[in-house]
N, C-alpha and C positions, 0 to 999 in steps of 0.2 A: 678578194677584191678590196675589202675594207683595209686589210693589212697592207696592201700595195699603196693605197691612198695615204695611210698613216706614215709609211716609210718615205713617200715622196714629200709629204709635208715636213717631216723631220729633216730630210736632206736639203729642202728649200730653206729651212730656217738656219741650218748650219752655213750654207753658202752665203746667205744674206748677212749673217753675223760676221763671217770672215771678210767679206768685201767691205762692210761698214767700219771695221776696226781700223783705226789709224796705225800706220807702221811706226814703230819706235825709232827714235833718232839713233843712228849708228855712229858712234864715236870711233875715231881712228887715230893711229900714231902719226906724228908729224914726219914730213919728208924733208930731209936736209936740202936747203936751197929753195924751198917753197914758202910763200907767205900763206899760212894756214888760218882758217877762221875758227874761233873758239866755239865749241858746241855746248860745253858745260855752262850752267848759269853764272858761275864765277870761277876763276882760275887764278891762284896766287902766284905772283912773280917773286922769286926769291934771290938772295945774293949768291947762293950756291945750293946744290941739292940738299934738301931738308934744312937749309939755312934760314937766315932772317928774312921775314916778310918785307918787301919793298913796295908793293902795290897789288892791284887786283885788275885782271882783265875780265870783262863781262861778255856774255854771250853775244856773238856777232862781231866783236872786236877781233883784231888779227895779231899774229905773232909770226915773225920771220925766223924760221928754224935754221940756225946756222951750224948746229952740231957743237960739240960732241954730245953723246948721250952718257949718262952716268946714273946708275941706281934708279931707273925709272924716270929720270928727269932729262930734259933736253935744253940746250943753251941757244939763245937767240935774242932778237930785238922785239920788244913788246911795244906795239903801237897803242893808240887809244889815249887813256889818261896818263899813262906811264911814260912812254917814249924814251925808253932806255933798255940796255941789255941786262939780261938776267936768265934765271932758270925757271922752267915751269914743269909741272908733272906731265909726262907724255901720256898720250892716249885720250885726250880730251878735245880733239879737233874734228871738224866735220869732214 
């Protein structure tokens, strides 16, 4: 009987901790033709994949994915402070 109460208390604690834990943000790849929202705290816009930096998109700003993809980067139009076309690392969109 005591053992049953202890197990019930442990299970209640596990369930409560699971419910209270916030869900981690899930980053996703960009979809060509879609204006995606940046999930990362910041995302560098480059002149080409692994190229020179030309600006930074911040969390909540948007990027229109125009394609193509190359080496983990995607081409498109960076809105926000940049407002020009460039390459960003794919996989950091909401």
